[in-house]
C-alpha positions as CSV (number, residue, x, y, z in Angstrom):
1,M,24.9,2.8,-2.5
2,P,23.7,6.2,-1.4
3,D,20.2,6.7,0.0
4,V,17.6,8.2,-2.3
5,V,14.7,10.4,-1.2
6,G,11.4,8.6,-2.1
7,T,7.8,8.8,-1.3
8,R,5.5,6.3,0.5
9,L,1.9,6.5,-0.6
10,T,-0.6,4.7,1.6
11,V,-4.2,4.1,0.6
12,Y,-6.6,3.1,3.4
13,L,-9.4,0.8,2.3
14,T,-11.5,-2.0,3.7
15,E,-11.7,-5.6,2.5
16,D,-15.1,-4.9,1.1
17,D,-14.0,-2.1,-1.3
18,R,-14.3,-3.2,-4.9
19,A,-13.3,-2.3,-8.4
20,G,-16.0,-4.0,-10.3
21,R,-16.1,-7.6,-8.9
22,R,-12.5,-7.6,-7.7
23,C,-11.0,-6.5,-4.4
24,L,-9.8,-2.9,-4.8
25,Y,-6.6,-3.5,-2.9
26,E,-5.7,-6.3,-5.4
27,V,-6.4,-4.1,-8.4
28,L,-4.2,-1.3,-6.9
29,L,-1.3,-3.7,-6.2
30,E,-1.6,-5.2,-9.7
31,R,-1.6,-1.8,-11.3
32,A,1.4,-0.7,-9.2
33,R,3.3,-3.7,-10.5
34,E,2.2,-3.1,-14.1
35,D,3.4,0.6,-13.8
36,G,6.8,-0.6,-12.6
37,M,6.6,0.9,-9.1
38,A,9.7,0.2,-6.9
39,G,7.6,-1.7,-4.3
40,A,4.1,-2.2,-3.0
41,S,2.6,-4.1,-0.1
42,I,-0.9,-4.8,1.2
43,W,-1.3,-4.7,5.0
44,R,-4.4,-6.2,6.6
45,G,-5.6,-4.6,9.9
46,I,-7.2,-6.5,12.7
47,E,-9.2,-3.5,13.9
48,G,-9.9,0.0,12.9
49,F,-12.4,2.7,11.9
50,G,-12.8,5.3,9.2
51,A,-14.9,8.3,8.4
52,S,-18.1,6.6,9.5
53,G,-16.7,6.0,13.0
54,R,-17.9,2.4,12.7
55,L,-15.5,0.0,14.5
56,R,-14.4,-2.9,12.3
57,T,-12.8,-5.7,14.3
58,S,-11.7,-9.3,14.0
59,R,-12.4,-9.9,17.7
60,F,-16.0,-11.0,16.9
61,P,-15.9,-13.5,14.0
62,D,-19.5,-13.0,13.1
63,A,-19.0,-9.2,12.7
64,A,-15.5,-9.4,11.0
65,N,-16.5,-8.0,7.6
66,G,-14.9,-5.0,6.0
67,L,-11.7,-5.2,8.0
68,P,-9.2,-2.4,7.3
69,V,-6.6,-2.8,4.5
70,A,-3.7,-0.5,3.6
71,V,-2.0,-0.5,0.2
72,E,1.5,1.0,0.5
73,V,3.5,2.0,-2.6
74,I,7.1,3.3,-2.5
75,D,9.0,4.9,-5.3
76,L,10.6,8.2,-6.4
77,P,8.4,11.2,-5.7
78,E,7.5,11.9,-9.4
79,R,6.5,8.3,-10.0
80,V,4.3,8.2,-6.9
81,E,2.7,11.5,-8.0
82,A,1.9,9.9,-11.4
83,F,0.5,6.8,-9.7
84,L,-1.7,9.0,-7.5
85,A,-3.8,9.7,-10.6
86,V,-4.6,5.9,-10.8
87,V,-5.6,5.9,-7.1
88,R,-7.9,9.0,-7.6
89,L,-9.6,7.1,-10.5
90,L,-10.0,3.7,-8.8
91,A,-10.5,4.8,-5.2
92,P,-11.8,8.4,-5.3
93,G,-13.2,8.5,-1.7
94,S,-10.3,6.8,0.0
95,L,-8.0,8.3,2.7
96,V,-4.6,8.7,1.1
97,T,-1.3,9.8,2.8
98,R,2.1,10.6,1.4
99,E,5.3,10.6,3.3
100,A,9.0,11.3,2.4
101,V,11.1,8.2,3.0
102,Q,14.8,7.3,2.6
103,I,15.3,4.5,0.1
104,R,18.3,2.3,0.4
105,R,18.5,-0.5,-2.2
106,R,20.2,-3.7,-1.3
107,D,23.7,-4.2,-2.8
108,P,24.0,-7.7,-4.3
109,A,27.8,-7.6,-3.9
110,V,27.5,-7.1,-0.2
111,D,24.8,-9.7,0.1
112,A,27.1,-12.3,-1.6
113,R,29.9,-11.6,0.8
114,A,27.7,-12.0,3.9
115,P,28.5,-15.2,5.9
116,S,25.8,-17.8,5.7
117,S,24.2,-19.2,8.8
């Protein structure tokens, strides 16, 4: 299968960011699935800072609130561009990056021929 040029969209949030009463990262992941995006993941950070410059860390359990979270979505460029409208609506003040990526889908026929361990 040939590689396809895709786009990785990363939305940087904190665990405290909300969409109503729900975690914003969960809402974005759910919406990406509903919209049929090729793939999405949520990455939880152990330490970080944003525009405020305030360090958020898990090193001190009593102060471990608002840890960084990244929502990563990968699909074809035009589909990611369309999903960006959802991000702008739900997370208007968030830091968002887009990067070109090479997408290589797994080939089930090759997987079936692979020796088992």
